[in-house]
C-alpha angles and dihedrals in degrees: 000000000000107000090210095050121109108262115253115232138161124237131062120007136179088300093055127238116349114235090229106029111183091162098088131055105223119135103277092201089065169108093113107239094217092055092045091054091050092048091053091051095045117124103235092168092082138048117257118243103287090220093047088219099166092041093051090049092050094048091045092053090048091055097035095241137114119275090241089071095060117098114190116217134186089229140330090268091052091053091046090058094040096050089046089055091047093051090047090052088053091057100264116158107175134053123194121211134185116253091259120023149139109301096230091071091064094035092057092044092053092046089059096043098250122159104242118224118190133196127297085038110095117262095214110123097018112130094211128033125191119207131168132193120220084021127236128262096006100044090221136128111274112243116246093000093154091064089069092062091072098038096114089228138082113293120180117200109203105217096182093123103032092093088051096050109137099176139023123014139268115288094222132054123225094267091053092047090053089065091059137060106256114209114201127190107176095177089088094052091046092051092241107110091157090072105081110211135130143155140195131221107217122220119272096244140092093244090072093060098083092047089049089056092051091047091053092049091050094049121105120233112272098003087181126052124209094277094051089052090050092053095049094045094049096044090066093056129102094245095053093044092050090050090049092052091050092047091056090061090055092046091053090057093046092047093054090050093047094050090050090051092050091050089051087059090056095257124144109229118208120219118267137173095200140072090275138046141189125241136186105232126220090236127028109273094219088061091059102028097100094049091047093047089053087059093048097260123129128177130180113251108219098207091103088055091055093258106110115186092031135098130202117224127195111215111261134179121283094260090058091047091054090049089053092051094049095044093046092049091052094044093047092050091051092048092053096048 
């Protein structure tokens, strides 16, 4: 990956928001009504508490930890870059990445001059390890995840998709998670990816203290605005969690239908535990992307993930799935004429 290249993301582009946007992984049942109500009532006329005292307490209670272990972040990507800087300040020289992973891990590592190691290279000796469960972009369990809990270095477990797990179960138990840095981004689960807000639960050990201090020194003032605070506070509540649990039932039905539709197009769908999956298409997606975008369809090309010939699809409602089938069939027929 070229460290100076423009990052590749799904979502809106120069043409705006696609009508049927399969390129991002937010909860398509959302937005969560409880969070929307809180956002509308939020007091944006005043700064939030710069220490986020009440928010830290609420998040700590939700996870059953002390408030001192909660690190507030402007977004997952902001924390990725900040923790990379903090590890570099501590003398770290190597970063280990999964074989396929979110591009900001590598982008931040290159920005700070780390040597990048990638699976299947061994992670022993790397100062910073990136893990994700369910993984991105595949939505699968990460192989040998437990070995990172005893690495003697900083390991961040990206939990972005754990609340949106539709199959399987988490690879680590609570005790194992407590030895890692857990990065949470509830905006995806709440169906509100436009609200940028995240937090990390630090490991329950003394070794994390010095890194915590560097993270605090590197943080900007008020990393979260009022609306980010509102989202994180509400996501921990009974109403939002009940809505999330109900939404997962709907997503499981939609996912089964979407995988069947993709197979009917001649695509090979890869296994996934999350609310998204990757598929190898019958024709190269870049060849059809412009025609699909003109019909309001957008997929996520997986070439930047190291999976050329594949696309990643967030699970969308049946009407969006049908629109994909019809648009792909028309575009493929035109390409073959």
